PASEBA-1860 file (N, C-alpha, C; in nm, 3 decimals):
! residues 149
1> XXXXXXXX> 0.454/-1.283/-3.411/0.356/-1.387/-3.389/0.428/-1.518/-3.359 ~ 0.366/-1.601/-3.276/0.427/-1.728/-3.237/0.431/-1.824/-3.355 ~ 0.533/-1.906/-3.358/0.551/-1.998/-3.470/0.491/-2.135/-3.445 ~ 0.495/-2.182/-3.321/0.448/-2.318/-3.295/0.310/-2.316/-3.230 ~ 0.245/-2.433/-3.237/0.111/-2.444/-3.176/0.118/-2.429/-3.026 ~ 0.222/-2.486/-2.965/0.235/-2.476/-2.818/0.256/-2.331/-2.776 ~ 0.330/-2.254/-2.856/0.352/-2.113/-2.824/0.222/-2.035/-2.834 ~ 0.140/-2.068/-2.935/0.009/-2.001/-2.949/-0.080/-2.032/-2.829
9> XXXXXXXX> -0.080/-2.160/-2.787/-0.159/-2.198/-2.669/-0.109/-2.124/-2.545 ~ 0.022/-2.111/-2.535/0.080/-2.042/-2.421/0.039/-1.894/-2.419 ~ 0.034/-1.834/-2.535/-0.009/-1.694/-2.544/-0.153/-1.679/-2.498 ~ -0.239/-1.772/-2.542/-0.380/-1.766/-2.501/-0.395/-1.784/-2.350 ~ -0.322/-1.880/-2.294/-0.336/-1.904/-2.150/-0.277/-1.785/-2.071 ~ -0.169/-1.727/-2.121/-0.110/-1.611/-2.054/-0.207/-1.493/-2.053 ~ -0.278/-1.477/-2.163/-0.377/-1.369/-2.171/-0.491/-1.391/-2.071 ~ -0.537/-1.516/-2.060/-0.643/-1.546/-1.962/-0.594/-1.516/-1.820
17> XXXXXXXX> -0.472/-1.558/-1.789/-0.417/-1.535/-1.655/-0.399/-1.385/-1.629 ~ -0.354/-1.313/-1.731/-0.333/-1.169/-1.715/-0.465/-1.099/-1.679 ~ -0.572/-1.137/-1.749/-0.702/-1.075/-1.722/-0.752/-1.110/-1.582 ~ -0.734/-1.237/-1.543/-0.778/-1.277/-1.409/-0.697/-1.206/-1.302 ~ -0.565/-1.199/-1.321/-0.479/-1.133/-1.223/-0.513/-0.985/-1.211 ~ -0.542/-0.924/-1.325/-0.578/-0.782/-1.324/-0.706/-0.759/-1.244 ~ -0.804/-0.847/-1.262/-0.930/-0.834/-1.189/-0.908/-0.852/-1.039 ~ -0.825/-0.950/-1.002/-0.800/-0.974/-0.860/-0.725/-0.856/-0.798
25> XXXXXXXX> -0.623/-0.805/-0.868/-0.549/-0.690/-0.817/-0.640/-0.569/-0.799 ~ -0.731/-0.551/-0.892/-0.825/-0.439/-0.884/-0.916/-0.453/-0.762 ~ -0.967/-0.574/-0.740/-1.057/-0.594/-0.625/-0.981/-0.578/-0.493 ~ -0.855/-0.623/-0.490/-0.774/-0.605/-0.369/-0.755/-0.456/-0.343 ~ -0.721/-0.382/-0.447/-0.701/-0.238/-0.433/-0.828/-0.171/-0.383 ~ -0.943/-0.212/-0.436/-1.071/-0.154/-0.394/-1.098/-0.183/-0.246 ~ -1.074/-0.308/-0.204/-1.101/-0.344/-0.065/-1.008/-0.273/0.031 ~ -0.881/-0.257/-0.008/-0.786/-0.186/0.079/-0.826/-0.039/0.092
33> XXXXXXXX> -0.864/0.021/-0.020/-0.908/0.161/-0.018/-1.033/0.177/0.067 ~ -1.124/0.084/0.054/-1.248/0.089/0.132/-1.217/0.077/0.282 ~ -1.124/-0.010/0.316/-1.086/-0.027/0.456/-1.019/0.100/0.510 ~ -0.931/0.161/0.431/-0.865/0.284/0.474/-0.966/0.395/0.496 ~ -1.060/0.406/0.404/-1.163/0.511/0.419/-1.251/0.484/0.540 ~ -1.281/0.357/0.565/-1.363/0.323/0.682/-1.287/0.357/0.811 ~ -1.156/0.332/0.811/-1.077/0.364/0.930/-1.072/0.515/0.955 ~ -1.055/0.590/0.847/-1.041/0.735/0.862/-1.174/0.806/0.880
41> XXXXXXXX> -1.282/0.742/0.837/-1.414/0.803/0.849/-1.470/0.788/0.988 ~ -1.592/0.835/1.004/-1.655/0.828/1.134/-1.769/0.726/1.128 ~ -1.746/0.618/1.056/-1.849/0.515/1.040/-1.862/0.426/1.161 ~ -1.946/0.325/1.147/-1.968/0.230/1.256/-1.844/0.144/1.275 ~ -1.815/0.110/1.400/-1.694/0.034/1.431/-1.704/-0.109/1.376 ~ -1.824/-0.166/1.378/-1.841/-0.303/1.329/-1.815/-0.310/1.179 ~ -1.862/-0.210/1.106/-1.841/-0.207/0.961/-1.693/-0.184/0.928 ~ -1.627/-0.101/1.007/-1.485/-0.075/0.987/-1.405/-0.204/1.007
49> XXXXXXXX> -1.435/-0.275/1.113/-1.367/-0.402/1.141/-1.390/-0.502/1.029 ~ -1.512/-0.506/0.979/-1.547/-0.598/0.870/-1.470/-0.562/0.742 ~ -1.461/-0.434/0.711/-1.386/-0.391/0.592/-1.238/-0.422/0.606 ~ -1.185/-0.402/0.725/-1.044/-0.431/0.749/-1.015/-0.580/0.731 ~ -1.101/-0.663/0.785/-1.082/-0.809/0.770/-1.094/-0.853/0.625 ~ -1.188/-0.793/0.552/-1.205/-0.827/0.410/-1.081/-0.789/0.330 ~ -1.023/-0.673/0.361/-0.902/-0.629/0.291/-0.785/-0.722/0.320 ~ -0.769/-0.759/0.445/-0.659/-0.848/0.482/-0.678/-0.986/0.420
57> XXXXXXXX> -0.801/-1.033/0.420/-0.830/-1.164/0.359/-0.800/-1.162/0.210 ~ -0.838/-1.055/0.142/-0.813/-1.048/-0.002/-0.664/-1.036/-0.032 ~ -0.589/-0.965/0.052/-0.444/-0.957/0.035/-0.380/-1.095/0.053 ~ -0.427/-1.169/0.154/-0.374/-1.303/0.177/-0.402/-1.395/0.059 ~ -0.522/-1.388/0.007/-0.558/-1.474/-0.107/-0.476/-1.441/-0.231 ~ -0.458/-1.313/-0.258/-0.381/-1.272/-0.375/-0.235/-1.316/-0.362 ~ -0.181/-1.310/-0.241/-0.043/-1.355/-0.219/-0.034/-1.507/-0.232 ~ -0.135/-1.576/-0.183/-0.136/-1.722/-0.190/-0.142/-1.771/-0.335
65> XXXXXXXX> -0.217/-1.700/-0.419/-0.229/-1.738/-0.559/-0.111/-1.692/-0.642 ~ -0.026/-1.608/-0.585/0.090/-1.560/-0.658/0.062/-1.435/-0.740 ~ -0.051/-1.374/-0.718/-0.086/-1.253/-0.793/-0.009/-1.134/-0.737 ~ 0.004/-1.129/-0.605/0.088/-1.031/-0.538/0.204/-1.105/-0.473 ~ 0.318/-1.040/-0.466/0.431/-1.099/-0.394/0.397/-1.103/-0.246 ~ 0.442/-1.207/-0.178/0.401/-1.223/-0.038/0.451/-1.108/0.049 ~ 0.569/-1.055/0.020/0.618/-0.942/0.100/0.535/-0.816/0.074 ~ 0.488/-0.800/-0.049/0.403/-0.687/-0.083/0.274/-0.695/-0.001
73> XXXXXXXX> 0.214/-0.815/0.002/0.090/-0.833/0.078/0.114/-0.811/0.227 ~ 0.225/-0.862/0.279/0.256/-0.844/0.421/0.274/-0.697/0.455 ~ 0.345/-0.625/0.368/0.368/-0.482/0.394/0.237/-0.406/0.397 ~ 0.149/-0.435/0.302/0.021/-0.364/0.296/-0.068/-0.398/0.414 ~ -0.066/-0.525/0.457/-0.143/-0.564/0.576/-0.089/-0.494/0.700 ~ 0.044/-0.485/0.708/0.106/-0.420/0.822/0.067/-0.273/0.829 ~ 0.066/-0.207/0.714/0.029/-0.065/0.711/-0.116/-0.045/0.755 ~ -0.204/-0.133/0.708/-0.345/-0.123/0.749/-0.358/-0.144/0.899
81> XXXXXXXX> -0.292/-0.247/0.951/-0.302/-0.278/1.094/-0.243/-0.166/1.179 ~ -0.132/-0.108/1.131/-0.070/0.002/1.205/-0.162/0.123/1.208 ~ -0.227/0.150/1.095/-0.320/0.262/1.090/-0.436/0.239/1.186 ~ -0.489/0.116/1.187/-0.601/0.084/1.276/-0.559/0.098/1.422 ~ -0.438/0.053/1.454/-0.391/0.061/1.593/-0.372/0.206/1.637 ~ -0.316/0.288/1.548/-0.297/0.430/1.582/-0.429/0.498/1.609 ~ -0.525/0.471/1.522/-0.654/0.536/1.538/-0.729/0.485/1.660 ~ -0.712/0.357/1.691/-0.777/0.302/1.810/-0.717/0.359/1.938
89> XXXXXXXX> -0.585/0.383/1.937/-0.520/0.433/2.058/-0.558/0.578/2.087 ~ -0.593/0.654/1.984/-0.625/0.795/2.004/-0.776/0.818/2.007 ~ -0.852/0.713/1.998/-0.998/0.727/1.992/-1.056/0.790/2.118 ~ -0.985/0.781/2.230/-1.037/0.837/2.355/-1.012/0.987/2.366 ~ -0.925/1.044/2.282/-0.889/1.186/2.291/-1.000/1.276/2.240 ~ -0.972/1.406/2.243/-1.069/1.506/2.197/-1.080/1.506/2.046 ~ -1.170/1.589/1.994/-1.196/1.595/1.849/-1.074/1.644/1.772 ~ -1.005/1.746/1.827/-0.887/1.799/1.758/-0.774/1.695/1.756
97> XXXXXXXX> -0.760/1.620/1.864/-0.658/1.515/1.868/-0.690/1.405/1.768 ~ -0.817/1.371/1.755/-0.858/1.266/1.661/-0.831/1.310/1.518 ~ -0.856/1.435/1.487/-0.831/1.485/1.351/-0.682/1.478/1.320 ~ -0.599/1.515/1.417/-0.453/1.509/1.397/-0.408/1.364/1.382 ~ -0.468/1.275/1.460/-0.431/1.134/1.452/-0.472/1.075/1.318 ~ -0.588/1.115/1.268/-0.632/1.066/1.137/-0.535/1.110/1.029 ~ -0.493/1.234/1.036/-0.398/1.286/0.937/-0.265/1.212/0.946 ~ -0.220/1.187/1.068/-0.093/1.116/1.086/-0.105/0.971/1.041
105> XXXXXXXX> -0.217/0.907/1.070/-0.236/0.767/1.030/-0.249/0.754/0.880 ~ -0.302/0.856/0.816/-0.319/0.852/0.671/-0.189/0.884/0.598 ~ -0.087/0.924/0.673/0.041/0.954/0.610/0.066/1.101/0.592 ~ -0.022/1.184/0.641/-0.005/1.328/0.628/0.049/1.388/0.756 ~ 0.073/1.516/0.755/0.117/1.592/0.872/0.243/1.535/0.933 ~ 0.343/1.508/0.848/0.469/1.455/0.897/0.574/1.566/0.904 ~ 0.530/1.687/0.920/0.624/1.798/0.926/0.660/1.850/0.789 ~ 0.589/1.810/0.688/0.617/1.857/0.553/0.529/1.977/0.524
113> XXXXXXXX> 0.588/2.078/0.467/0.508/2.194/0.430/0.447/2.170/0.293 ~ 0.363/2.261/0.250/0.299/2.246/0.120/0.394/2.278/0.006 ~ 0.504/2.348/0.038/0.601/2.385/-0.065/0.736/2.323/-0.030 ~ 0.759/2.196/-0.065/0.883/2.129/-0.025/1.007/2.186/-0.092 ~ 0.995/2.241/-0.213/1.112/2.293/-0.283/1.169/2.413/-0.210 ~ 1.084/2.503/-0.161/1.131/2.621/-0.089/1.195/2.580/0.042 ~ 1.142/2.479/0.103/1.196/2.433/0.231/1.334/2.370/0.212 ~ 1.351/2.293/0.104/1.479/2.230/0.077/1.586/2.334/0.051
121> XXXXXXXX> 1.551/2.438/-0.023/1.647/2.543/-0.054/1.690/2.617/0.072 ~ 1.597/2.639/0.164/1.628/2.709/0.287/1.710/2.622/0.382 ~ 1.694/2.492/0.375/1.762/2.401/0.467/1.910/2.385/0.433 ~ 1.947/2.398/0.306/2.086/2.379/0.266/2.167/2.505/0.295 ~ 2.282/2.490/0.358/2.366/2.606/0.380/2.428/2.654/0.249 ~ 2.465/2.781/0.245/2.518/2.841/0.122/2.654/2.781/0.086 ~ 2.731/2.740/0.186/2.863/2.683/0.160/2.855/2.553/0.080 ~ 2.758/2.471/0.109/2.742/2.345/0.038/2.703/2.369/-0.107
129> XXXXXXXX> 2.619/2.467/-0.130/2.576/2.496/-0.267/2.695/2.541/-0.351 ~ 2.784/2.621/-0.292/2.900/2.668/-0.365/3.000/2.555/-0.385 ~ 3.008/2.464/-0.289/3.103/2.353/-0.299/3.062/2.256/-0.408 ~ 2.934/2.245/-0.436/2.886/2.152/-0.537/2.902/2.206/-0.679 ~ 2.930/2.335/-0.692/2.948/2.393/-0.824/3.073/2.332/-0.887 ~ 3.070/2.303/-1.016/3.187/2.241/-1.078/3.305/2.337/-1.078 ~ 3.421/2.279/-1.052/3.542/2.360/-1.047/3.581/2.401/-1.188 ~ 3.630/2.524/-1.207/3.672/2.566/-1.341/3.794/2.486/-1.385
137> XXXXXXXX> 3.794/2.452/-1.510/3.904/2.373/-1.563/4.027/2.461/-1.579 ~ 4.138/2.402/-1.551/4.263/2.477/-1.562/4.298/2.492/-1.710 ~ 4.300/2.614/-1.758/4.327/2.640/-1.899/4.473/2.614/-1.931 ~ 4.559/2.632/-1.834/4.703/2.615/-1.858/4.736/2.469/-1.885 ~ 4.668/2.379/-1.818/4.698/2.237/-1.836/4.656/2.189/-1.973 ~ 4.556/2.252/-2.033/4.505/2.209/-2.163/4.577/2.279/-2.279 ~ 4.647/2.388/-2.251/4.707/2.464/-2.361/4.830/2.390/-2.415 ~ 4.862/2.408/-2.542/4.978/2.340/-2.600/5.111/2.391/-2.545
145> XXXXX> 5.113/2.511/-2.488/5.238/2.566/-2.433/5.280/2.491/-2.308 ~ 5.180/2.435/-2.234/5.213/2.368/-2.110/5.287/2.238/-2.133 ~ 5.274/2.182/-2.250/5.343/2.055/-2.279/5.491/2.081/-2.300 ~ 5.571/1.993/-2.247/5.716/2.006/-2.265/5.758/1.908/-2.374 ~ 5.836/1.955/-2.465/5.878/1.872/-2.578/6.006/1.800/-2.551
END
């Protein structure tokens, strides 16, 4: 527990700020998720644009207030904009192309299989696996007979 009155006041103000920051971070997360879902869904274009702008605006505000680091906000805005651009560029293609583009924009279908462990094991050559095995210790070097008196 704090010893001085100023430390107690500081604890109270820190708690208020923590609660406010938590609420803002939560709303930012909600708006970004809503924008991503609107981009990936088959909703109205006007509503998608509105959700995207709301998410970017909330990221900017959180960064301005110091709740999110400015680079964090910039990175997240960039990812949203990149996703929107990818989906807009493929919007003229067929239905199968759009589905593939949605998966790629969402971060899926990057050539990863559903079982990454099996794929990693198959990708490594057998020589490397044997080379990584620890070398057996020389028993002669450790024995007392090897020492010269």
